C-alpha positions as CSV (number, residue, x, y, z in Angstrom):
1,M,67.0,84.2,131.8
2,T,66.3,81.2,134.2
3,D,68.7,78.6,133.2
4,L,71.5,80.8,133.9
5,L,71.7,80.2,137.4
6,R,71.1,76.6,136.5
7,V,74.2,76.3,134.9
8,L,76.0,78.9,137.0
9,P,74.9,79.2,140.3
10,E,77.8,81.6,141.6
11,F,77.0,83.8,138.7
12,P,77.3,87.8,139.8
13,V,73.4,88.1,138.1
14,K,72.8,91.3,140.3
15,Q,75.6,93.3,138.1
16,F,73.4,92.8,135.1
17,G,70.3,92.3,136.7
18,G,67.9,94.6,134.3
19,L,70.4,93.3,131.2
20,I,69.7,90.0,132.0
21,S,65.8,90.8,132.6
22,A,65.7,92.5,128.9
23,L,67.2,89.8,127.3
24,E,65.3,87.2,129.0
25,S,61.8,89.1,127.8
26,R,63.0,89.1,124.2
27,G,63.4,84.7,124.5
28,Y,67.5,85.1,124.5
29,T,68.5,82.4,126.7
30,T,72.3,81.3,128.2
31,A,73.1,79.2,124.8
32,D,72.3,82.0,122.5
33,L,75.1,84.3,124.5
34,L,77.6,81.9,123.8
35,I,76.5,80.9,120.4
36,L,75.5,84.0,118.9
37,D,77.6,87.1,117.9
38,P,77.2,89.6,120.9
39,A,77.3,92.8,118.3
40,E,74.8,91.2,116.3
41,I,72.5,90.7,119.5
42,E,73.3,94.3,120.3
43,T,71.8,95.5,117.2
44,R,68.8,93.2,117.1
45,T,68.2,94.0,120.9
46,K,69.0,98.0,121.0
47,L,70.8,97.0,124.8
48,P,74.2,98.1,125.9
49,N,76.8,96.1,127.5
50,V,75.8,92.6,125.6
51,K,79.1,91.8,125.4
52,R,80.3,92.4,128.9
53,L,77.9,90.0,130.0
54,C,78.9,87.3,127.1
55,D,82.4,87.7,128.5
56,A,81.6,87.4,132.0
57,I,79.6,84.2,131.0
58,L,82.1,82.8,129.2
59,N,85.0,83.6,131.8
60,A,82.6,82.2,134.4
61,L,82.3,79.0,132.5
62,H,86.1,78.7,132.1
63,T,86.5,79.1,136.0
64,D,84.1,76.4,136.7
65,L,85.8,74.3,134.1
66,G,89.4,74.8,135.7
67,V,90.7,76.0,132.3
68,A,90.7,80.1,133.1
69,D,93.6,81.8,134.5
70,P,93.8,81.9,138.4
71,P,91.9,85.5,139.6
72,P,94.7,88.6,140.5
73,P,95.4,88.9,144.0
74,P,93.7,91.5,146.4
75,L,94.8,94.7,146.1
76,Q,96.4,94.6,149.7
77,Q,98.5,91.4,148.7
78,Q,99.4,93.0,145.5
79,Q,101.1,96.0,147.8
80,Q,103.1,93.5,150.1
81,Q,104.5,91.9,147.3
82,Q,105.6,94.9,145.5
83,Q,107.1,96.2,149.2
84,Q,108.8,92.9,149.3
85,H,110.1,93.4,145.9
86,D,111.4,96.6,146.7
87,D,113.1,95.8,149.7
88,V,115.1,93.1,148.2
89,Q,115.8,95.4,145.0
90,S,117.4,97.9,147.9
91,N,119.9,95.6,148.7
92,I,121.6,94.9,145.7
93,E,124.3,96.9,144.2
94,P,123.6,98.7,141.1
95,P,125.3,97.7,138.1
96,P,128.1,99.9,136.5
97,H,127.1,102.6,134.4
98,H,127.7,102.1,130.7
99,H,127.8,105.5,128.5
100,H,125.7,103.8,125.7
101,E,122.7,104.7,124.7
102,T,119.3,102.9,126.3
103,S,117.2,101.1,123.4
104,H,113.8,102.1,123.6
105,L,112.2,99.0,121.9
106,K,109.8,96.6,122.7
107,H,112.0,93.3,121.5
108,T,115.5,93.5,120.5
109,A,117.2,90.9,118.4
110,D,118.3,88.6,121.0
111,T,115.2,88.8,122.6
112,L,113.4,88.0,119.4
113,S,116.0,85.2,118.6
114,S,115.2,83.9,121.8
115,Q,111.9,83.6,121.4
116,W,111.7,82.0,118.2
117,I,110.4,78.6,118.3
118,T,109.8,77.0,114.7
119,I,108.2,73.1,114.3
120,S,110.3,70.9,112.3
121,T,109.0,69.3,108.8
122,L,111.4,66.1,109.8
123,D,113.6,66.9,106.7
124,P,116.3,69.0,107.0
125,H,116.4,70.8,103.8
126,L,112.8,71.3,103.7
127,D,113.5,73.1,107.2
128,L,116.3,75.3,106.0
129,A,114.2,76.5,102.8
130,L,111.8,77.3,105.7
131,G,113.9,79.3,108.0
132,G,113.8,76.7,110.4
133,G,110.4,75.4,110.0
134,I,106.9,76.5,110.7
135,P,107.0,79.4,113.5
136,T,104.9,79.5,116.3
137,G,103.1,82.8,117.2
138,H,101.9,83.0,113.2
139,I,99.3,81.6,110.9
140,T,101.1,80.0,108.0
141,E,98.9,78.7,104.8
142,I,99.9,76.0,102.8
143,T,98.3,76.2,99.5
144,G,98.3,74.2,96.3
145,E,95.9,72.0,94.0
146,S,94.6,68.7,94.2
147,A,97.2,66.0,95.2
148,A,100.0,68.9,95.5
149,G,100.9,67.3,99.3
150,K,99.5,69.7,101.5
151,T,97.4,67.4,103.7
152,Q,101.0,65.0,103.7
153,F,102.7,68.0,105.2
154,L,99.8,68.8,107.9
155,L,100.0,65.1,109.1
156,T,103.7,65.7,109.5
157,L,103.4,68.7,111.6
158,L,101.0,66.6,113.3
159,L,103.6,64.3,114.5
160,A,106.6,66.5,114.8
161,V,105.2,69.2,117.2
162,Q,105.0,66.0,119.6
163,L,108.8,65.6,119.5
164,P,111.3,67.5,121.9
165,P,112.8,70.2,120.7
166,P,115.0,71.1,118.3
167,H,112.1,69.3,115.9
168,G,108.7,70.1,118.1
169,L,107.4,71.5,120.9
170,S,106.7,68.5,123.0
171,R,102.9,69.0,123.0
172,P,99.8,67.9,121.5
173,A,98.0,69.0,118.3
174,L,94.5,70.0,117.4
175,Y,93.3,68.9,113.7
176,I,89.9,70.7,112.6
177,S,88.6,69.3,109.4
178,T,86.0,71.0,106.9
179,E,86.3,68.2,104.3
180,A,87.2,64.7,105.2
181,P,88.2,63.0,108.4
182,L,91.7,62.6,109.9
183,S,93.8,59.7,108.1
184,T,94.8,57.5,111.4
185,R,96.1,54.8,108.8
186,R,98.8,57.1,107.4
187,L,99.7,58.7,110.6
188,S,100.4,55.2,111.6
189,Q,102.3,54.4,108.8
190,M,104.2,57.3,109.2
191,I,105.2,56.7,112.7
192,T,106.4,53.0,111.9
193,E,108.5,53.9,108.8
194,N,110.1,57.4,109.8
195,P,113.7,56.6,110.9
196,L,114.0,59.6,113.0
197,F,111.0,58.3,115.4
198,S,113.1,54.7,116.2
199,T,116.2,56.9,117.6
200,L,113.8,58.6,120.2
201,P,112.9,57.1,123.9
202,R,109.7,55.5,123.5
203,S,108.3,58.2,125.8
204,A,109.2,60.8,123.5
205,R,107.7,59.3,120.6
206,P,104.5,60.5,118.6
207,T,101.2,59.2,119.1
208,L,97.7,59.6,118.1
209,D,96.4,60.0,121.4
210,K,98.1,63.2,121.4
211,I,96.0,64.5,118.2
212,I,92.9,65.8,118.9
213,S,90.9,66.0,115.8
214,T,87.1,67.0,114.6
215,T,85.0,67.6,111.7
216,T,83.1,70.9,110.9
217,P,80.7,70.1,108.1
218,D,79.0,73.6,108.1
219,L,80.6,77.6,108.6
220,E,78.1,77.5,111.7
221,S,80.1,74.4,113.4
222,Q,83.2,75.8,112.4
223,D,82.8,79.0,114.0
224,H,81.6,77.7,117.2
225,I,84.2,75.1,117.6
226,L,86.9,78.0,117.2
227,T,85.4,80.8,119.1
228,Y,84.5,78.2,122.1
229,Q,85.4,75.2,122.0
230,A,89.1,75.3,120.5
231,P,90.1,77.9,123.4
232,V,89.2,75.3,125.9
233,E,90.8,72.3,124.3
234,I,94.2,74.5,123.8
235,A,94.3,76.1,127.2
236,R,93.5,72.5,129.0
237,R,96.2,70.5,126.9
238,N,98.4,72.9,126.0
239,V,98.1,72.8,122.4
240,G,101.2,73.4,120.4
241,L,99.5,73.5,117.0
242,L,96.4,74.0,115.5
243,I,95.2,73.0,111.6
244,I,92.4,73.8,110.0
245,D,92.2,71.8,106.8
246,S,90.9,73.3,104.4
247,V,90.2,76.8,105.3
248,A,88.1,77.9,102.2
249,A,86.2,74.7,102.1
250,N,83.2,75.9,104.2
251,Y,83.5,79.8,103.1
252,R,83.0,78.7,99.8
253,A,80.0,76.5,100.3
254,E,78.2,79.4,102.2
255,F,79.0,82.6,100.3
256,E,80.0,81.7,96.9
257,R,76.5,81.3,95.5
258,P,73.7,83.5,95.5
259,T,70.3,82.9,97.1
260,A,66.5,84.1,97.1
261,N,66.9,86.8,99.7
262,S,71.0,87.9,98.5
263,N,72.8,88.7,95.7
264,L,76.9,87.6,94.9
265,S,77.7,90.9,95.9
266,S,76.4,91.1,99.2
267,N,77.5,87.4,100.1
268,M,81.3,89.1,99.2
269,G,80.8,91.4,101.6
270,A,79.6,89.4,104.5
271,R,82.5,86.9,103.7
272,T,85.2,89.9,103.7
273,N,83.3,90.4,107.1
274,E,83.9,86.6,108.5
275,L,87.4,86.4,107.0
276,I,89.1,89.0,109.1
277,K,87.0,88.0,112.1
278,L,88.6,84.6,111.5
279,G,91.8,86.3,111.0
280,M,92.1,88.1,114.3
281,H,90.9,85.3,116.1
282,L,93.4,82.7,114.8
283,K,96.2,85.4,115.3
284,D,95.0,86.1,119.3
285,L,95.4,82.1,119.7
286,A,98.3,81.9,118.2
287,E,100.2,84.7,120.0
288,K,98.2,84.1,123.8
289,Y,99.0,80.5,123.7
290,N,102.6,80.7,121.7
291,L,101.0,77.9,119.4
292,A,101.7,77.7,115.2
293,V,98.5,78.0,113.6
294,V,98.7,76.1,110.1
295,V,95.6,76.1,107.4
296,S,95.5,74.7,104.0
297,N,93.4,76.1,101.4
298,Q,92.5,75.3,97.9
299,V,93.3,77.4,94.7
300,A,91.1,78.1,91.2
301,D,92.4,78.8,88.1
302,R,93.4,82.2,86.6
303,F,93.2,83.0,83.2
304,S,95.1,85.9,81.9
305,G,95.8,86.2,77.8
306,T,98.9,88.4,78.5
307,G,100.7,86.9,81.3
308,G,98.8,89.3,83.7
309,L,99.7,92.9,81.9
310,K,97.2,94.5,80.2
311,T,97.5,97.4,77.7
312,P,95.6,100.0,78.3
313,A,93.0,100.9,75.2
314,P,94.7,103.1,72.7
315,V,93.3,106.5,72.7
316,P,91.8,107.5,69.5
317,P,94.1,110.9,68.3
318,K,92.2,114.7,68.4
319,T,91.0,115.5,64.7
320,P,92.5,118.9,63.9
321,A,90.4,121.8,64.1
322,S,91.3,122.6,60.5
323,S,89.7,119.1,59.0
324,L,86.3,120.2,60.6
325,K,83.6,120.6,58.3
326,A,81.8,124.1,59.0
327,P,77.9,123.5,59.4
328,F,77.9,127.6,59.6
329,P,80.2,129.3,56.9
330,H,78.7,132.7,57.9
331,V,80.2,132.1,61.9
332,L,83.4,130.5,61.1
333,G,83.9,133.1,58.0
334,K,84.7,130.4,55.8
335,Q,82.7,129.8,52.3
336,S,81.5,125.7,52.3
337,Q,79.9,124.1,49.6
338,E,75.8,123.9,50.2
339,S,73.2,121.3,49.3
340,P,71.1,122.2,45.5
341,L,67.9,121.2,47.6
342,A,68.3,123.6,50.5
343,S,69.5,126.5,47.8
344,R,66.1,125.9,46.3
345,S,63.9,125.7,49.1
346,R,65.2,129.3,50.7
347,P,63.8,132.6,50.1
348,A,65.9,134.6,47.8
349,G,68.3,136.9,50.2
350,A,67.4,135.0,53.2
351,I,70.3,134.1,55.6
352,P,70.5,131.1,57.2
353,I,69.9,130.9,61.1
354,P,72.2,129.5,63.4
355,P,70.9,127.2,66.0
356,P,71.5,128.0,69.7
357,P,75.1,127.8,70.5
358,P,75.6,124.7,73.5
359,P,75.4,124.9,77.2
360,P,78.7,125.7,78.6
361,Q,80.5,122.9,80.3
362,P,81.6,122.8,83.9
363,Q,84.7,123.4,84.4
364,L,86.3,120.5,86.3
365,N,88.5,120.6,89.1
366,P,91.7,118.6,88.2
367,E,92.3,117.4,91.7
368,F,89.0,115.7,91.5
369,P,88.3,114.4,88.0
370,D,85.0,113.2,86.6
371,P,84.2,109.8,87.9
372,E,82.3,108.6,84.9
373,V,85.7,109.2,83.0
374,E,87.9,106.0,82.7
375,I,91.4,106.4,83.3
376,N,93.9,104.7,82.2
377,A,96.3,103.4,85.2
378,H,99.5,102.2,84.4
379,P,99.1,97.8,83.9
380,A,101.6,97.6,86.3
381,L,98.9,98.8,89.4
382,S,96.6,96.4,88.2
383,L,95.4,93.4,90.5
384,D,96.1,90.8,87.5
385,H,99.5,92.1,87.8
386,Q,100.6,92.3,91.1
387,Q,98.8,89.3,92.6
388,K,101.1,87.0,91.2
389,W,103.9,88.4,93.4
390,F,101.6,87.2,96.4
391,T,99.9,84.2,94.9
392,G,102.6,82.0,93.9
393,W,101.5,81.7,90.4
394,G,103.0,84.2,87.5
395,D,106.1,85.7,89.0
396,N,108.1,83.8,86.5
397,P,107.3,84.0,83.1
398,S,110.1,81.7,81.5
399,L,108.0,78.6,83.5
400,D,105.3,76.8,81.7
401,Y,102.6,76.0,84.6
402,P,99.2,76.8,84.6
403,L,98.4,80.0,86.4
404,K,96.7,79.8,89.9
405,T,95.1,82.1,92.7
406,P,94.5,80.8,96.7
407,S,91.2,80.9,97.3
408,L,89.5,83.5,99.3
409,G,91.3,86.4,97.6
410,L,93.3,89.2,98.8
411,V,91.2,90.1,101.7
412,W,92.3,86.5,103.4
413,S,95.9,87.0,102.5
414,T,96.3,90.1,104.7
415,Q,95.1,88.1,107.4
416,I,98.5,85.4,107.3
417,S,101.9,86.0,108.2
418,G,103.2,83.4,105.5
419,R,102.4,81.4,102.3
420,I,104.0,78.3,101.3
421,A,102.7,77.2,97.8
422,L,103.1,73.4,96.3
423,F,103.1,72.9,92.8
424,R,102.4,69.4,91.2
425,R,103.2,68.0,87.5
426,P,102.7,64.9,85.7
427,V,105.4,62.2,84.7
428,N,103.9,60.1,81.5
429,Y,105.4,56.9,80.4
430,G,107.3,57.4,77.1
431,Y,107.9,61.5,77.8
432,G,110.5,61.2,80.6
433,D,110.5,62.6,83.7
434,H,110.6,66.5,82.9
435,V,108.3,69.1,84.0
436,G,106.8,69.4,80.7
437,A,105.1,66.5,80.5
438,V,101.2,67.3,79.8
439,E,98.7,65.6,82.0
440,G,96.4,63.2,79.9
441,M,99.3,62.5,77.3
442,G,99.9,58.7,77.5
443,A,99.7,56.6,80.8
444,M,100.9,58.7,83.7
445,K,103.7,57.4,85.8
446,G,103.5,59.6,89.0
447,W,103.6,63.2,90.1
448,R,107.0,65.9,90.7
449,R,106.0,68.2,93.4
450,W,108.0,71.5,94.6
451,M,107.3,73.8,97.5
452,K,108.1,77.4,97.1
453,V,108.0,80.0,99.8
454,V,106.1,83.0,98.8
455,W,106.7,85.1,101.5
456,G,107.3,84.1,105.3
457,V,108.0,85.7,108.5
458,N,111.3,83.8,109.0
459,A,112.0,82.5,105.8
460,P,113.0,84.9,102.5
461,A,110.5,84.0,99.4
462,S,111.9,81.7,97.1
463,D,113.8,83.0,93.9
464,V,111.6,82.9,90.7
465,S,114.7,82.1,88.6
466,G,113.9,77.8,88.1
467,R,113.2,75.1,90.2
468,G,115.2,72.5,92.0
469,G,117.0,75.1,94.9
470,K,117.6,73.8,98.3
471,K,119.3,76.1,99.9
472,K,117.8,79.0,102.0
473,G,116.6,81.8,100.1
474,G,117.3,79.6,96.7
475,G,114.6,78.3,94.2
476,P,111.3,76.1,94.6
477,V,112.5,72.8,96.5
478,E,111.3,69.6,94.6
479,F,110.3,66.9,97.5
480,E,108.3,63.9,97.0
481,V,106.1,62.1,99.5
482,W,106.9,58.7,101.3
483,K,106.0,56.4,103.5
484,G,107.8,58.0,106.1
485,G,106.2,61.5,105.5
486,V,107.5,64.3,102.9
487,R,111.3,64.7,101.9
488,V,113.4,66.6,99.4
489,V,114.6,64.9,96.3
490,D,118.3,64.0,95.7
491,A,118.9,66.0,98.9
492,G,122.9,65.4,98.6
493,E,123.2,67.8,96.1
494,D,123.7,71.1,95.9
């Protein structure tokens, strides 16, 4: 691997001499080790310790760029520091002994509350519904159909994270788009029109210079940016917010269509592995750098004829043995009528010969039922019924709106810490400003939008009793998109 010393002249190649030469003989370069998955390289080449080599090259690059953590002090220096610490502690009087049980928890309630940091939506009522805002150290998903307001929420967070506490973190943001580029014109409008920014000193106001944006047109470039470039930018610039808009676009384009070499089922298996890797990587970034990861997600239509409750197919009743016709009267000891043609063709005095008995059926163990026998499970255990509790659609049967399901399925739902669902309904001229207005009936006047907390780490799920609640844990909150961002409708009413 001759290009390694050109990129990193001081790399300790002697530690990986045999491995580097083996990879070079197979045509791998330094760029391949940085781009490809180490586990995949080990599978192809049957060589061990490839991941350790890739990690060493990546750490050496970070050190060369000045974004790596400082190396630990030598052992002798560590011992001297420990000795100094012990000497200082020996001169401090021990605190008075209290007769209470020592907690063995890793984090107490006081430490967790002190570490709890959120990013505001710049509206106090929306923040109240979210339990303070968008939390750091976690992955939060904002899902909804087109024109529901997802991008407007994300643009608001890009500006809010730059504000000083309690509204933000005084840190820049990283915006990764998989569809359209960042709308700088809309951001400029929000900076100009939002009255909160005018009350702050000019040095504390948000700017476009503190937003790093890029576009990933395909899944390969998205993986490369998130795996290698994003960690460097986050560490170098102290990024406090990472946004992916949207997380499902590249995965749907890559896996949700069969190809000549694979079918749809194998694609779904590969997509599951990729989603788990993405979730683990984003969690590591959120926890390591204490930043908020926010992703937008698309939705798909969900069809269910019974509102998610599917009744099992009725089991036909068993026929009583007394109603069965006996094919062999002499066996059952009962007489039955016989066909005249059969009685004339049989010789006189002949006794009909019964067929051989059927083979004995194997006795099934009740703990291991026959897999070919369909088991009618309770309808409450079906995915069609349970998904409405974690998708955000269908948990209130009294509300009449089309059922939706967030993209990427149940696997992705297990990777995120919170889900916020956004709804929209059209308002048409001549039909009044009510939720029941039907899209396509008359000229459309505009949209009504609601925000609902499906679940979250810092906010209870929204009540399903109806729409319009503005209190923490209440019903979905109605909001509007205006020049300064997003805000609650009729915020003065409870």
